[in-house]
C-alpha positions in Angstrom: 0.0 0.0 0.0 1.4 3.4 -1.0 2.2 6.2 1.5 -0.5 8.3 -0.2 -3.1 5.5 0.3 -2.1 5.3 4.0 -2.6 9.0 4.3 -6.0 8.8 2.6 -7.1 6.0 5.0 -6.2 8.0 8.1 -8.1 11.0 6.7 -11.2 8.8 6.1 -11.2 7.4 9.6 -10.9 10.8 11.2 -13.4 12.7 9.0 -15.9 9.8 8.8 -15.8 9.2 12.5 -16.5 12.9 13.2 -19.4 12.8 10.7 -20.9 9.7 12.4 -20.3 7.4 9.4 -20.9 3.8 10.3 -18.0 1.4 10.6 -19.5 -0.7 7.7 -19.1 2.2 5.3 -15.7 3.2 6.6 -14.4 -0.3 5.9 -15.7 -0.3 2.4 -14.1 3.1 1.6 -10.8 1.9 3.1 -10.7 -1.2 1.0 -11.4 0.8 -2.1 -8.5 3.1 -1.5 -6.0 0.4 -0.6 -7.1 -1.7 -3.5 -7.2 -4.7 -1.2 -9.5 -6.5 1.2 -9.2 -7.8 4.7 -8.4 -11.4 5.4 -11.2 -13.6 4.2 -12.8 -11.0 1.9 -13.4 -12.4 -1.6 -14.5 -11.0 -4.9 -18.3 -11.2 -5.6 -17.8 -14.3 -7.8 -16.5 -16.2 -4.8 -19.1 -15.2 -2.3 -22.7 -15.9 -3.2 -26.0 -16.1 -1.4 -28.7 -18.4 -3.0 -32.1 -17.4 -1.6 -35.0 -15.0 -1.9 -35.7 -11.5 -0.6 -38.6 -12.7 1.5 -36.9 -15.5 3.5 -35.9 -14.6 7.0 -33.3 -17.3 6.9 -31.7 -15.7 3.8 -31.9 -12.3 5.6 -29.8 -13.7 8.4 -26.9 -14.4 6.0 -27.1 -11.0 4.3 -27.1 -9.2 7.6 -24.1 -11.1 8.8 -22.2 -10.3 5.6 -23.2 -6.6 5.9 -21.9 -6.6 9.5 -18.6 -8.0 8.3 -18.5 -5.7 5.2 -18.2 -8.6 2.9 -19.3 -8.1 -0.7 -21.4 -10.9 -2.2 -23.5 -11.9 -5.3 -27.2 -12.2 -4.6 -28.7 -15.2 -6.5 -32.5 -15.1 -6.3 -34.5 -18.3 -5.9 -38.2 -18.1 -6.7 -40.1 -19.8 -3.8 -43.3 -19.8 -5.8 -41.7 -21.7 -8.7 -40.2 -25.3 -8.9 -36.9 -25.5 -7.1 -33.9 -24.6 -9.3 -31.3 -27.1 -10.4 -28.7 -25.0 -8.5 -30.6 -25.4 -5.2 -31.2 -29.1 -5.6 -27.5 -29.7 -6.5 -26.0 -27.5 -3.7 -28.4 -28.6 -1.0 -29.5 -32.2 -1.9 -30.4 -33.2 1.6 -32.9 -30.5 2.7 -33.4 -28.8 -0.7 -33.9 -25.4 1.1 -32.5 -21.9 1.0 -30.3 -20.3 2.0 -27.2 -21.8 0.4 -24.0 -19.8 1.0 -21.2 -20.2 -1.5 -17.6 -19.3 -0.5 -14.9 -20.1 -3.0 -17.5 -22.2 -4.8 -18.1 -24.4 -1.7 -21.8 -24.6 -0.7 -22.7 -24.2 3.0 -26.3 -24.8 4.2 -28.5 -24.0 7.2 -28.6 -20.3 8.2 -27.3 -20.7 11.8 -24.4 -22.8 10.5 -23.7 -20.2 7.8 -23.7 -17.4 10.5 -21.1 -19.3 12.5 -19.0 -19.9 9.4 -19.0 -16.2 8.4 -18.0 -15.3 11.9 -15.1 -17.7 11.9 -13.8 -16.8 8.4 -14.1 -13.0 8.6 -12.5 -12.6 12.0 -10.8 -9.2 11.4 -14.1 -7.3 11.1 -15.2 -4.8 13.7 -17.3 -7.1 15.9 -17.9 -10.8 16.4 -21.4 -12.3 15.9 -20.9 -14.9 18.6 -19.4 -14.0 22.0 -15.8 -15.1 22.8 -16.8 -16.3 26.3 -17.7 -20.1 26.0 -20.7 -19.8 28.4 -22.1 -16.7 26.7 -21.6 -18.4 23.3 -23.5 -21.4 24.5 -26.4 -19.2 25.6 -26.5 -17.5 22.3 -26.7 -20.8 20.5 -29.4 -22.0 22.9 -31.7 -19.0 22.3 -31.1 -19.0 18.5 -32.1 -22.7 18.5 -35.2 -21.7 20.6 -36.2 -19.2 17.9 -35.8 -21.9 15.1 -37.2 -24.9 17.0 -40.1 -23.3 19.0 -40.9 -19.8 18.1 -40.7 -19.9 14.3 -42.8 -23.1 13.9 -45.6 -21.5 15.9 -45.4 -18.3 13.8 -45.5 -20.4 10.7 -48.6 -22.3 11.9 -50.2 -18.9 12.6 -49.7 -18.0 9.0 -50.9 -21.2 7.4 -53.4 -22.5 9.9 -56.3 -24.1 8.1 -58.8 -23.7 10.9 -59.6 -21.0 13.5 -58.8 -23.6 16.2 -55.3 -24.1 14.7 -54.7 -20.4 14.5 -55.9 -19.8 18.0 -53.5 -22.4 19.4 -50.6 -21.1 17.4 -51.3 -17.5 18.5 -51.2 -18.5 22.1 -47.8 -20.2 21.5 -46.4 -17.2 19.7 -47.5 -14.7 22.4 -46.0 -17.0 25.0 -42.8 -17.1 23.0 -42.5 -13.3 22.8 -42.7 -13.2 26.6 -40.0 -15.8 26.9 -37.8 -13.9 24.5 -38.5 -10.7 26.4 -37.0 -12.4 29.5 -34.0 -13.8 27.5 -33.3 -10.3 26.2 -33.1 -9.0 29.8 -30.5 -11.7 30.6 -28.4 -11.5 27.4 -28.4 -7.8 26.7 -27.2 -6.8 30.2 -29.1 -3.6 29.9 -27.7 -2.7 26.5 -29.4 -2.2 23.1 -29.0 -5.7 21.7 -29.1 -9.4 22.7 -25.4 -9.2 21.9 -24.9 -6.2 24.1 -23.5 -3.1 22.4 -23.5 -4.8 19.0 -25.8 -7.0 17.0 -25.1 -10.7 17.8 -26.2 -14.2 17.0 -29.6 -14.0 18.7 -30.3 -10.6 17.3 -29.8 -11.9 13.7 -31.8 -15.1 14.4 -34.8 -13.3 15.8 -34.5 -10.0 14.0 -34.8 -11.6 10.6 -38.4 -12.5 11.6 -39.5 -9.0 12.4 -41.1 -8.4 9.0 -43.1 -11.6 9.2 -44.1 -10.9 12.8 -45.6 -7.7 11.7 -47.3 -9.2 8.6 -48.8 -12.1 10.5 -49.8 -9.9 13.4 -51.8 -7.7 11.0 -53.5 -10.8 9.5 -54.7 -12.0 12.9 -55.4 -8.4 14.1 -53.0 -8.8 17.0 -49.8 -6.9 17.8 -47.5 -9.7 18.5 -44.7 -7.5 20.0 -46.3 -4.9 22.1 -45.5 -2.2 24.7 -47.9 -3.9 27.1 -46.3 -7.3 27.2 -42.8 -7.0 25.6 -41.6 -3.3 26.0 -38.0 -4.2 25.8 -38.5 -6.2 22.6 -40.2 -3.2 21.1 -37.2 -1.0 21.8 -34.8 -3.7 20.6 -36.8 -4.1 17.3 -36.6 -0.4 16.6 -32.8 -0.4 17.2 -32.2 -3.5 15.2 -34.3 -2.4 12.2 -32.5 0.9 12.0 -29.0 -0.5 12.1 -26.8 0.2 9.1 -26.3 -3.5 8.4 -30.0 -4.3 8.6 -32.2 -1.5 7.2 -31.6 -2.3 3.6 -32.1 -6.1 4.1 -35.5 -6.1 5.8 -38.3 -6.2 3.2 -41.2 -3.8 2.8 -44.0 -5.0 4.9 -46.8 -4.5 2.3 -44.7 -6.3 -0.3 -44.1 -9.1 2.2 -47.8 -9.3 3.1 -48.7 -9.8 -0.6 -46.0 -12.5 -1.0 -47.3 -14.1 2.2 -50.7 -14.6 0.8 -49.3 -16.3 -2.3 -47.0 -18.5 -0.3 -49.8 -19.5 2.1 -51.9 -20.5 -0.9 -49.1 -22.6 -2.3 -48.4 -24.3 1.0 -52.1 -25.1 1.7 -52.5 -26.5 -1.8 -49.5 -28.8 -1.3 -51.0 -29.9 2.1 -54.5 -30.5 0.7 -55.4 -34.2 0.4 -55.6 -35.5 -3.2 -58.5 -37.6 -4.4 
């Protein structure tokens, strides 16, 4: 790197910090001047995300990449159409998105991908998982709770075929938000995020569902995250949604609602008994 480049980098860090520019954008500008990338950063052709804009699990991967200031190619998979050959080939076991490609190697399952990104791009501003083993185990536990307990109830609330099904799912979702409110109090230690001062593993796992939580809440005419029952989650959701690495990833709620109706129709059709 030339002496002039070093001088330019110093100027960027000073001026950008005074202007309140995010670390995400500072890193990008620095890499552009130096003509190089931090350890682990790859050209767009070597980092790809196969998924769709509406999938919360795909959002997780994109948020993590934005946090780490990693450039990537976005490969869109149409959930309303038959599964692509690329998806079936790269994830032959589950046949689900997202699939993350790094140096042409496919990696599946969103939480596994998050951990992979955190381990590969270690020189970025912050870690997604805590360094302390106990805190790391708690982050993994609560992310698993989101996937294994909370999300399935939310999904049943969207596609429930009967009012009885929806009523049971709604009770489970509301109970889940209260449980997560308690978890936030423990993990955040009075700070803005589950990860403390910075977005962490649980923030990404739960935050990726915020658009769907709002859409499904409107459909059942119930505010699923409310000041009355989960005031800390309300504040957290506002902070998370406004974050530099998140705000351009979360989808428009109206667009998501329209997609949700189409997806629900497809799922119910697939579940319907055939004569």
